N, C-alpha and C positions, 0 to 999 in steps of 0.2 A: 389269555395271558401267556400261556406256554408257547403258543404259535407266534406271538409277538416277539418274545425273547429269542425264539429260534431264528426268526427272520432278522432280528437286529442284535444278535449276540455280540458282535464286535463293539457296538456302541454301549451296550450294557456293561461289557467288560471294561471299556474305557472309563465309564463313570465309576465303577468299583475301584479301579486302579487309582483314579484321582482322589477318591475318598480315603483309601488306605494310605496313599502317599502323603496326603495332607495330615492325616492322623499321626503317622510315623514322625513327621517333622515337628509337629506341635502337640505331641501327646500330653505334656504337662498342663496344657490348657484344659484338658478333660478332667484333670485333678483339681480344678479350681484355682490353679496358679496363674499368675499374670507376669508379663514381661516387666522388668525393672526399667521403665522408660528413662532415657537420659535427658530428655527435654522436660520443660516445666509445664507440660500440657495439663497435668492434673490440677494445677492451681487456677487455671483459667476458668474452668467450669465447676469448681468445687461448690460455690455458693448456690448456683441454680440447680445443681444435681441434688444437693442436700434439701433444698426447698421442695423440689419435686418429690423426693422420697418421703418427706414429712407430710406433704399436703395432697399429693397426687396431681397438683397443678403445675403446668409448665410456665416458667417465667422467661420472657424474651428480652429481659434487661438484667444486667448484673452490675452491682456497685463495687465489685471486688478489684477491678482494674481501671486505671486512668480516670478515676473519679466516678465512672459509670459509663456504660456503653451497651448497645444492643448485642444480643448473643447470637445473631444470625450466622456468624462465622465461627462461633465458639462451641455452641451446643444447640444445634437446630433440631429440636425434637418437634417437628412440624406435624400438623394434622395428617393422618394417614389416608391413603386411597388404595385402589386395587393394584396399581403399579408398584407401590411399596411392598405389598404382600407377595407379588410376583418376584420382586427382587429378593425378599427374604427366602422364598422358595428355592431360588437358584443357589442359595447358600445352605440349603437343607435346614433352614430356620435355625442355623447356628450363627450366633452373632460374634464369635471370636475369630481368630485368624484361620482356624480350620475351615470354617465356612467361606471366608473371604477367598482364600487361595483355591479352594475347590471350585468356586464360581469362576475364577480367573482361568483355570485349566479347562473348565467346561466350555466357556465362551471361545477360547482359542481353538478348541477341538471343532466347534461349529464352523469357525473360520476356515479351518483346514478342510472340512467336508465340502464347503462351498467351492473350494479350489480343486477338489477331487484328489486330495493327497491320500496316500495309503494309510489305513488306520494305525498301523504300527508307528509310522513316522509322525502321524498326527498326535499320537499319545506322547511320544518323546518331545515333540515340539511344544505341546501344551505345558508339559512340566518345565521345560527350559524357559518358556516365556514367563510363567507365573513365578518361578524361582530364580529369575534374574536377580543378581546380587543386590542391585539397587532397591528392589522391592523388599528385601529382607532388612536393608538399612532403614528404609522408611518405616517398616514395622517396629524395629528396635527403638527408633527415636521418637515414636509416637505420632508420626504423621499419617494418621489413619485415613483422613479424608483424601489426601493426595493418593494414597494407595488404593482407595476405593475406585477412583476415576481411572487409574492405570489398569486395574484388573478388569474394568468394564470395557475398556477400549476395543478388544477384539470383536465384540458384538456389533459395535458401530461399523467397523471395517467390513465385517461379514455382511451386514445389511446393504452397505453401498455396493459391494462386489456382486451380491446376488441380484440387486436391482439392475445392474448394468449387464450381467452375464447370463441370467436365466429368467428370473421372475420379478418384474418391476414392482408388483403390488406387495407380495410377501417380503421381498427385500426391503422395500420402503417401511413396512411395518416393523421388521426386525431392527432396521436403522432407528426408527422412532423409539422403540423400547430401549435400545442401547443408549440413545441420547438422553432419554428420561432417566435411566439409571445413572448416567454420568453426571447430569446436572444435580440430581438428588444426592449424588456422592459427595457434594459439598466442597469442591475445590475448583472454582471457575478458571483459575490459571491453567490447570492441567487440561480441562476441557477445551480451553482456547488454544493451547499449544497443539493439542491433537487436531483441532480444526485446521491450523496452519499446515500441519504435516499432511493432511488429506487433500488440501487444495490442488497440489500437483496431480493427484489422481483424476480430479475433475478435468484438468487441462488435457491429460492423456486421452481420456474418453471423448472429450470434445473434438480433439484432432482426429481420433479414430472414426467417429460418426460423420465428421465433416468430409473426410477422405472417401467414405463409403456413400456420401450424399444421403445421409439419414439423420440430418439435423432435427427433423420433426420428431423422430423417435427419441433423440437425445433430450429434446425439450419436454416430451411426455414424462420420461424418467425423472428429470429434474423437477417437474411439477409434482409428481408423486412424492419425491423426497422432501420437497418443501412442505407439502401437506403433513408428512411424517414429522418434520422438524417442528411445525407449528403445534401439532398434537403433543409432541414431547415437551415443548415449552409450556403448553397448557397444563399438562399433568404436573408440572413443577411450579405452577403459578404461586402456590402457597409459600414457596421458597423464593422464587425469582422476584416477585413484586416487592416484598419487604427488602430484599437485598439490593434491588435496583434503587429503591428509595433511599436506602442507607448509603450506597456507594457514592451517591451525589455529594454526601457530606463528609466523605472520608478523604484520606491523603491521595486517593486515586481520582478524586472528583475535580470539578472546575476550581480555578483559583479564587481565593478570598482576598488576599492581600496583594498590594502592588510592590511593596518593599521586601526583598529577600533577606532572611535572617541567617540561613544556614546553607552550607553546601550540600547538605543531605536531603532533607525533606522540607519543602516549603509550599505554602499555598500560593506563592507568586507564580507558579507554573501549573499548567493543567496536567494532571497525572503526577507521577513520581519524578523527582529531579534526576538528572543523568547519574550523578555520583551515587546517590542513594540506590537507584534501581540497578546499577551495574556492580554493586559491591561484591557479589559472589560470581565473578567471571572466571571461567576456566582459562588456564594457560594452554598453549598448543601442546605442551608435553603432557598435560592432564588427559588429553584425548586418547593417549596410548592405553589408558586403563580400560578402554572399551574392550580390548582383547588381551591385555597383560594386566591381571587384576591389581598388582601392587607395583606397577611400573614407577610410580612416584610415591610409593610408601603406603598407599591405602587410606590411612586415617591418622589423626593426631593422637590417637590412643591405640596404636596397632599392637595386636597380641604377638608376643615374642616367646620363644622357648626359654627354659631355665638355663640353657647352655649359651644363650646369646651374650654378646659383649655387654649390653646394657644390664642384663641380669647379674653378670659378674661384677659390674660396677656398683650395683645396688648392694650386693652382699659384701663387697669390699668396704662399703661405707656403713655397714651395720644394719642394713634394711633387709627385711624378709622378702623372699620371692615364693613363699609357700603357696600363696593364692594366685599365682600367675604373675606375668610381667606385661605391662603395657608401656609403650614408649612413643615419643613424638617422631615417628618415622616419616610422616608425610612431608614432602618437600616441593609440592606443586605450587601453583599461583593463587590458590584460594586462601582467604584469611584463616580458615579452619574447615575441617570436614569430618563427618562421622563415619564415612566409609566410601568405598569405591563404587563407581557406576560401571559395572562389568557385565557385558553381554554373554560372555563365555567364549573361550578361545576357538573351539571347534565351530560354534554357532556363528561367530563373526567370520571365520574363514569360509564357511559354506555360503554365507550371504555374499561375501566378496566374490567368490567363484561364480555364484548364480548371476551376477551382473553380466558376466561374460558368456554364460551358457544358456540362459532362458531365452526362448524365442518370442514369448509374449511381450507386447509393448508395455505391459504393466511394470516391467522391470525398471523403466525410466522413472515411474513414480517412486518405486522403492529406492532407487539411487538418489533422486532429487530430495525425497523426504528425509532420508538418512543424512545426506550432506547438509540440508537446511538446518536440522536440529543440532548437528555437531557444530556447525559454524555459528549458529545463534548462541550456543553455550559459551562461546568465547567472549561474548559481551564486549567490554571495553578493550579487550585484547585483540579484537578485530573490528575496530571502531568504524571504519568506512562502510562495512557491511551492516553492522548493528544500528548505526545512526539512521540508515534509510528506514529500517523498521520502526525505530524509536520515534522518528519525526513524521513518517508518512503512513504507516500501517495502522488502521484504527484499533484502538484499545491496547496496543502493544506497550505503550509507556505507562500503563496502569499497573504493571507487574514488575517485581524485582527478582533478584537471584537468577541471572541468565542460565547458570549451569543446571537449574532444575528442569529445563526443557528436555534434557536427556531422559527424564522419567518416562516420556511417551515413546522414546526410540525403540525399546525392546520389542514392541509389537511389530514394528517394521523389520527389524533385523531377524527376529525368529521366523516371521512369515516368509521372508525371502530365503532364509537358510533351508527350511524344511520343504517348502514348495520347490525350491531349486534342486534339492537333493532328490526329491521324488521324481522330477523330470530327468535328472541325470541317470537314475536307475531304471527308469521306464524306457527312455529312448537313448541308447548309447550314442555319444557324440565323439568328436575328435578329442581324445584324452588330453591333448596339449592345452586345450581351453580350460581344463581343470588343473592340470599340473602346474602351468606357469604362474597363474595368480596364487595358487595354494602354496607352491614352493617359495614364491617371493615372500609371503608372510612368514613362513617357517624360518627362512634365512634372516629376515628382519628381526624376529624374536631372539634368535641365538646371537645375532650381531649386536642387538641392543644390550643384551645381558652382558656380553663381553666388553663392549666399548663404551657404554654409557658413563661409567665412572671416570673415564679418561677425558671425554669431551663435554660433560655436563658437571656443573659445580655441586649439584645436589644440596644447595643451601636453602633452607626453608624460610618462610616469611617471619616466623616467630623465633628463630634461632637465638637472637639477642636476648629475648626474654628467658629462654631456656638456660642460657649461660648465667643470667642473673639469679636463676633459681638454683644454681650450683651444679647443673648437669655438665658432664664432660662432652663437648660437642664432637670431639674426635671419636669417642665411643659410639655416639649416635650415628655419626657418618659411616662408621664401619658396618653398623647394622643396616643402614640404608642401602649400602652397596650389596650386602648379603641378600636382603629382601628383594631388591630390584632384580638381582642376578637370578636367584632361584625362581622367582615368579616368571621371568622371561623364559628361562629354560623349560619350565613346566608347560607354559603355553606352546612353545615351539614343539615340544615332544608330543603333546596331545594332538596338535595339528598334523604332525608327521604321521602319527598312528592312524588318524582318520583318513588322511590322504592315501596311505598305504592300503587301507581296506577297500577304498574305491578302486585303486589300481588293481587289487586282487580280483575284484568283480569284473573289471574290464578285461582282465586276462583269463577270465573263466576259472579262477582258482578259488573264489569264494562265492557262495550263493547269495542272491539278493537279500533274502530274509536275514542272513547272518550279518551282512553289511549293515542293514538297518539296526540290528541289535547292537553290534559293536559300536557304531557311531552314536546311537542313542544312549547307550549305557555310559560311554566315555563322556558324552556331553553332560549328562546328569551328574556323574561323579565329579566332574570339573566344577560345576556350579555349587553342588551341595558341600563339597570340601571347602570351597571358598566361603560359603555362607556361614560356616561354623565359626568364623571370626566375629560374627555379629549376632546370630541367634542360635543358641544351643540350650539344651535342658537346664544347664546351670544358671542361665540368665533368668529363668523363671523363678519367681518368689511367691510364697504364700502370702495371704493377706496381712499376717502379722509382720512379716519382713517389710512389705511395702509400706505399712503404716509407720514403721520405724524411720523410713526415709522422709516421711512428712511430719515426723514428730516436731513439735514446737521447740525452738531454741530457748535458751534462758531468757533472752529479751522478749521473745514472743509470749512466753508464759507470764512475764511481768506485765506486759501490755494487756493481755487477756483478763487480768484481774480487775480491770476497770469495770465498774457496775453498769456504765452506760456504753454499750457496744457500738454506738452510732457515731464513730469518728473515723478519721483517715490516718494512714501511716505512710511515712516517707522513708523508705529503706535504702540508705546509702551504703550499706555493707555489702551489697550485691550490685551487679550491673542493672541499675534501677529500671531502665526502660528496655531491657533485653531479657528480663526474667519475670516469670509469674509465680515464683516460689512463695513470695510473701503473701500473694493473693490467696493462698491456701488457707491462711489463718486470719487475714485482715482485709478490710476495705482499704485499698491503697491508691496512691496517686501515680504509681508506676505500673509496670506490668510488661507483657510481651504480646504484641499483635502487629501484623503487617498491614492491617486496614483499620487503624484507629481513626477516630474523628479528626478531621483536619484542624478544626479550631483548637482541639486539645494539643495536637502536635505543635501548632503555633505557640501555644502557651508554654510547652516544654522548651521549644527553641529560644524563646525570648525572655521567659521569666523563671520557670521552675528550675531549669538548668543553671540559672544564675542566682539561685537561692533568694528570689524576691519574696521576702517574708510577708508582705501584704497579700500576695497571691496565695502563698501557702496558708495564710490565716483564713482567707475567704473560702478555701477548699476544705476548711475544718481539719487541717493537718495537726492533730493533737500530739502525735508521737513521731519522733525522728530517730531512726536507728543508724548508728555510726559504727565504723569498723573499730575493732580492738587491735591490739598488737599481734594477735594470732587468731586463727579460726576458733570459734567457741567463746571468744572474749568480746563479742560485740556489746555495745552499750546503747541504752535508750535515753533520749532526752525528751522531757515533756514540754510541749509548747503551750504555755498558759495563755497566749494571745489568740489561739484558735477561736474563730467566731461562732462555732456551734453549727447547728443544723439550719437555723433561720434567724434573721434579725430584721429590724426596721431601720430605715435610713431617713436622714433629714432632708437630703438634697439629691436631685437628679441632674446629672450633667449630660446634655445632649451633644453628641458628636456627629460630624458629617460623613465619616467614612469608617470602614472596618480598620484601616491602619490607625486612625486616631483612637478608635475604640481600644485596640490592644496596647497602643503606646501610652494611653492614659493610665494604664495599670502600673506604670513605672513610679509614679509619685502621686498617690491618692490615699485617702482614708476609707477603706472598705466598710468600716463600721458606720460611717456617717454619710457616705456618698455612693450613689449608683451611677455607673457610666452606661448610657443607653444610646444606641444607634438611632439616627433620625427617622428610620423606617417605623419606629414604634412611638414617635412623638405624639401622634393623635390619641394614643392610649393614655397619655399622661397630661391632662389639661393643666394640672398643677405640678410645678417642678420642686416645690418645697412642702415639707410635711412637719407637723409638730409631733416629734417622736415621743411616744408614750406607750405604756402597756407591755404586754408580753406575748411571745409566740413560742410554742414548744412542740417538738415531735413527740407524738403519743403512741404511734403504732408504726412498725417497720416491716415491710416485705420488700423483696427485690423489685417487685413491679407495682407496689402500692405504698404510699407514704401518707400518713394522716397526722395533721397538726391541730393544735388548739390555740386560738388567739383571743386575747381579751384586751380591748383598747377603748379609750374614750373618744377617739376621732379616727377618721380614715387614715390608713397607713399604706406605705409601699414596703412589702416584705421582699427581701432577697434570700434565696435558698442556696445552700452550699451543694446544689445538685446540678449536674451537667445538662445544659440546654440541648434538646434534640427536637427540632421542629422548624417551622410551625406545622402542626397537623400531621405529624409523622408517628404518633403513638401516645405521647404523654398528654393526658387530658386532665384539666383542673376543675375542681368542684368546690363551691363554698356552700355549706349546709345542703349538700346533695344537688345543688343547681350548677349546671355547667357554666364556666366562666373562661375568659381568655387569660393567657399569661404571656409574658414577653421575655426577651433575653436581656440580661444585664451583665456588665463586666466581661464582655466578649464570650463567656462560656457558661454563665449561670442563669438560673431562672428567677423571674421576679413576678410579683402578683399584687394587684391592688386589693387591700383587705378593708372591708367596711368596719365602722365602729361597732363595738359590742363584743359579745362572746360568740365565736364562730368556729365551726369545724371545717378545716381545709383538707382536701384530699387530692393527691396526684396519683393517677392510675395509668399504667402503660397498656393501651389497648389499640394496637395498630390495625387500622381499617384495611390496609393492604393485605394483612394476613387473612382476614375474614373473606375478603373478595377472592383472594388467590385460592383459598381452600375450596370454595364453591366451584371455581373454574377447573381446578385439578380433578375433582370428582367427576365432573361431566366429561372432560377430555380422556381420563383414564378409562371410563366406561366405553367411550367411542373406540378408543385404541384397541382395547382387549376384545371388544365385540367384533371389530373388523378382523382381528387376528384369528379368532375362532372361526368366523364365517369363511374367510379366504383359505385358512388352513384346512378345514374340512372339505371345502370346495376343491382344493388341489388334489385331495386323495380320492375323489370320485372318478369313475370312468369318464373319458372325454365326452361321450354322448349323454352323460347324465349330470354334467356340471351345472350348477345353478347359474354360474356366470363364467363366460369365457375369459381366461386371463393369459392368453398366449403372450409369451415374452417377445420383446422387440429385438 
């Protein structure tokens, strides 16, 4: 052990630094405190987490949002395999942000080692990658799955580079593990964007091998990488198979309806509609925040000092500034934003310079990937470019919020920056290649700070609303100018200092190691000081404080007094379909999710948003919360016409199309009639029933519903539960015998019930989950077994290797 540490002391030191640095930044997490998330993520998973805590059983269905939906994108506590435990090990088995950011630094360090970067620069580069400001914004706002994928990305890049540069087998296995981690990280959009950014690398290597007349070698490497990809997909089958099955029925799936109802999301188009998908598109000026953190104000709730103009305005109007000041300083083109996507001034400058100084052809991948992500983030504001991807690139139109593509850019920028700096310090080049691009950025920063207020209006998209709220826009404008100016000057000064230290090295005035320390420390200082706007110790709260945030309102308490908890709530006091806050306390017909069931989105567009009471009644909407004159004065209305959990109908109306099915909900009696698509006509030999008897919900679990029926003749029961099928998880039983059920009223379930006293059970048991779990265990065993075998093989002397793995 001592010999190992002595031989690898730099790597051991790096790991210790990463752990200590992560601990220093997030030490309140070790005290049991948690971040006070600004998003409503806690409401999404509350029901299934409570159920798991109480029973030890995982439910893959929740009824807390949108009438009911799978939890695959909400709380995917899937069956575990060996790759999961390897992932946990990379986090030191710490499941908070300390472990997450540690793994991000560790993986970037591995990437730096693959490229032969000096350990000192590799350590600083790893910190700058992991603590890129956008990662802290993702952490603060509760986008944990997105952050997972971002922090795993260096391992994927490292595997690809190793496969092409040194060892195709080990590289492919590292790539496979990185891909498995990424997919298990549970944010397909980020994995997809990373894939787009890596495609130019494949083109660069294809050209290189073609020029060297080694296309056969290129094909071999690609073959190993494909095997690695299939293994990665296999290890994530327990997640992928259910998600693939689910995605077909979501807003991102194939069209259901022919008639479009909304300019936002409709099933009349495959994927997401253009307007809905492009809603969060960067403006060109927003891109400046890549290297000037608050070029356009940073966020809609930007932290200001107590000496700011806005703070003085608040005090003048009798408001306290004791607990800090936040103001709507952001004036870019996004509808709103929680924070800046900032790569670091010095880091960005080094990347920019590296494009001019690196001799490796891989720099063209770095440049292309960076430009690709920056331009795609413009979305509708660069329509001619984005339209091509939206219309022709597979799967691109399944995702929304174009600006989020920049979440995968930091790995590219940080890689180019510190790899490029390593080469600049290792091989002295013409200093003009460093000076001109670097000085150009410095001049731009100072020039923007000085001149931006003169040639840009700095008017935000929400300024009219702020004026209605009583804010003085002139005061806000003055602070916008101050923030933009100071941020620009800070970036320019940091770039200048870094440039000066490189100049000192080239003039033999500063030693190489000192240059590394100066630039590394300045880069880390830059990012950490910026990040304090989003995550700092005061943002952490103990459990009691967090519970206060989710304390029920007066109206919630009033509703919760109902002895029968199996009803739904329609909360009009909040942005109903953009917030999951109400889902923390109730089963709601609203919520927040980017991949809700398409049928339910159609119901929102055509009926719920228009307050169709027949539809609200069939969803068992027993309570409606409406706004009061001020916050805390919300009122609750009881809907006595809600139909309950299940009921029998007299008549079945067969319709020929999905459009007729949903249009039929405009004028019908849900208590007496069920509207059924002709695809289920054979299930119903009789279209009329003599309604009698009773049906009642007797037992409720998120993934299991039990009813008792008592009738004198056969009946058709309609349930106020969301249809998800056929054969996608919900299974029906009558007296413990499996039976078929069908869809009624476009989104609900219906079931033929025989005469007599019967026990009816619906149970959510996705076959895709069971199959996927078995496949995952097999593939993870193969992957890790191969990694151990080839890893040990590579450490043996050449003449004693079990298998020759000479790189191509």
